N, C-alpha and C positions, 0 to 999 in steps of 0.2 A: 861689665855685666849687663849691659845693653844687648851685644852677642848671646849670652844666655837666654834671655827672655827671649829672644828672637828665634833661638832656637828651639825652645819647648812651645812657642807658640806653631811654629813650623810643623813638630811633631803632632801637636792636637789637631791641626789641621789635617794632617795624613788620617789622624786617629776618623776624623769626622768623615773624611773623603772616602774611608774603608767601610763608614757604616753605613754612608749613603748608597754604596753597592750592594748592602743587605736589602733595600728594596727591590734590586733584581734578583734576588732569590739565591746568592751564594752564604747566606747566612750571619755574615760578620754584623756586631752588634758594639754598640759604643755605650758606655757603663763610668759614671763619676764616681769619686768617692773623695770624701773631708773626715776631719775629726778637727775639732777644738776643745782644748783641754788647759786646766788653771792646775799647776801643779804647787808642792810646796818646797821643792826644787829639783833640779835637773841634774841629773846624771845618766852619762850616755851608757850604750849596752856594754861597751866595754871596759864600764866601772869609772870612769873620769867625772869626780864631781866637780863640777862646773859653776852651779851656782847654788849656794848654801846659806843664803842670807836674805832670803825674801823669796814670796811666789813669783813664779816664772809661767808665763802664759805661752804656748804652742798651739802652732795652727799647720794643718797638712792637706792637702789637697791635690787632686791629679785627674787623670783620665785614662780608661782603659778600654782600647779595641780589641775583640775576644771574637774568635774564631770558631766556628763549629766543631773541629776538631783540637779544641781545647788549646790552641794556641792563643797567646793574648801580649800585645804590647802596652807598654804602659809609661806612663810620663807625670812628673808632681813637683810639687817643692814644698819645703818644710820651712817653717821658721818659727826661732825661740826670743822669745819677748822676756825682758827684767825690769819690770814695770819701778821695782825700787833699788833701781841700779845706782851704784857709789859711783859720784859724779866726779869725785876724783881719781878714779881707776878709770873708768870706761867715759865713752865719749856719747854714747845715745843709749836707749833701752833696748836696741834691736842688738842681741849677743850674737846670734846665729842666722845664717841663711843657707839654705841646702837646696839643689835640684837635682834630678835623678830621672834616667831612663832605663828602661828594660823590657826584658823579652821572657816568657816562661811558656813550657809545654808540658803534657804528661809523658811520661818516658815508660811507666808500668800501672797498673790497677792501683789507685791512690797515691802515687808516686810521683811528684810534680817536681821539673828541674827549671832552675830558671837561671837568668845572670844580670846584674844591675849594675851600671855606670853612676858615680853621684861624686858631687863636687861641694865639699864644705867649705863655705864664705864665713870670714868672720864679720861681726856688725861693726868689730872694734880694730878697723886695721891697722892702727899705726901702734896697737899695745897689747896686741894679742895675736893668733897665728896665722899663717900666710896660706894662701887657697890650697885644698888638700883633694887631691884627684883620687877615688879609688876604683875598683870594682870588686862587687862582691858574687860569687856563686853559691846558690844553694840548693837542698835537697830536702823536700817536706813531705813528709807521708800522713795522710787522711785515712786514718783506720775508721770502722765502722760505715754506718749509712744513714740517707735521711731521718731515719727512726729511731737511730742509738741514742741513748741517754747519757752513756758514759764512753768519751772517746780520749785518747792519749796524744797523739797528734807530734810525734815526734820528728826532728827537723836540725840538720848540719846545715852550717853557714863558714865559707872561707870569706874571711874579707881580706883583700889585696891594697895594700895603700901604696898605690903606683907611683906618685910624683907629689913631691911637695918638700918645701924648705923648713916645715916643721913637723913633728911628730904629733898623730892623735891622741896620745896620751902625756902629751907635756915632754918627759924625759926619755922616749925612746929614740930609734932611727927614724930619722926625716925620710920617708919614702922610701920606695924598693923593701916593702917588709910586709908580713901577713899575723893574722891570728885568726883562729878557728873557735868557732861558738856552737857548741853540742847544749841542745836544749829539748822542753816538750811543752806541751801547753793543755795539760788535762782539762778537762772540759764536761760539768754536768748540768745536763738540760734540766730546769727550773720552771713547769709549768710552761711559760711562753720566754722567761727570759734564762740566761744561763750564768753559772760560776765558775769560772778558770784559776788556774794556778800557772801563770806564767815563769819555767823555770829555765835557768840556764847556768853554764859555766862556760870561761874563755880559756884557749892554751894557744900557746904559740914560743916561737924562739924567743931566747931572752934579753935578745936586741931590740925586739918590739918594746918591752915596757921598760929596757930603761942603757945607758950607753956602757960598754965595756971599762973597766977599772976605774966606775964611782964607787963609793963609800956603801951603797947602798946592797943588800943579799939578793942575790939572781935569782930568780925563779919563772920557771915556765908557764907557770899559772896566773891570770889575772885576776877576775872575780867572779862570786860565786852569788847567784840572784834567785828569788823565789819570792812568789806575793800571791796574793788573791784578787780578783777581778769580778764585780757582781754587773751584769748588763739586763737593762730591761726594753723593750721596745717602744717606742712612741705608734700609736696608734690612727694618728688623724691624718698622715700623710695618705693620698689618693694615688693610682696609678702604679706605677714602677717606683716610687721613690721610697727610701725609709729611712729610719734615723732610729736611734738605741741611746739613752741616758746609762752612764756607767760611772763606777765607782771603784778605786784602785788602791792599795796598799802593797808597796815593792819594799823587799830588803834586800840590800846588797852588802855583802861581806867582800873586803877589798884583800884577798890573798898577796897582792903582789905590794913588796913595800915599796915600790915605785909610785905605785898608785896612790897610797898614804901622801908620800911627798908631795906628788902633784895636786893633791887635796888642799895641803897646805900654802902651796905655792899660789894656787887659784882663789882660795876662802877662806882662809889662815883659819880654817879649823883643822882639827887633828882626828885621827882616829881611824880604824880601820870597818866600822860599820855602818849603816847610813839607812835610814827607814824614810821611805817617803809616800804621800800621798797626792791623789790627782781624782779629779772629779771633771767629766767633760762629755760633749755628743760628738757621737760620729754618724754619718749620712752617705746616702748613695743614693744612686737611681740607674 
């Protein structure tokens, strides 16, 4: 863990150094971002129901060094806390800690390509998953312009679980496997706020979700999710700082039977449908 934090600190220092050069006229800028939310449950983008017995608190933060051509480097951390954790099964309220570094760049008008390395680390090392090392490739299209009232914002992500002794969805292959997320974030501007509908579906090899030879029906589909999110800006920040409050409802349909089985293993709850609620604040400079 110490080496990980030192690595993130070094990347942040490089970003700050790049920003310092902006004063010499090369146009590089440093930005920060963060998000703190309280959620009714924790469900991963790949449909794994991790927390189903009480609220979870999630904290995201990071830095971005952005160049004048659109090239950007970023680094950050993400933390999931389960204040009402089951002491009989868990060790601490720290459920998961992730860190990530990445780069993105425009490849055409409105189209941005990116690649990000991340490592998922369990807060319960003796009873949960082993560290998971991943690389995610992304293509995101921003349709419309600054004055557009309605945008669709389609995207595609290839999530490559590079190396681990654990599966990112519990019952699947441990490392050297992948899934694909196809989605969009339709957004409507309402006054100074926005209403969006984050929607996606995941697909991948059958072995990503479950091992060959088990008694569970195989499928290439993972999860379908859609929701609604309302966001309003806070007005009292000065300079380049900004913040907004949001509330979100997100529905998950676990298409893959292996995800339903994993839900029971982790939470003792059943079913292939899950509705979560979240409220939080996002901020940046």
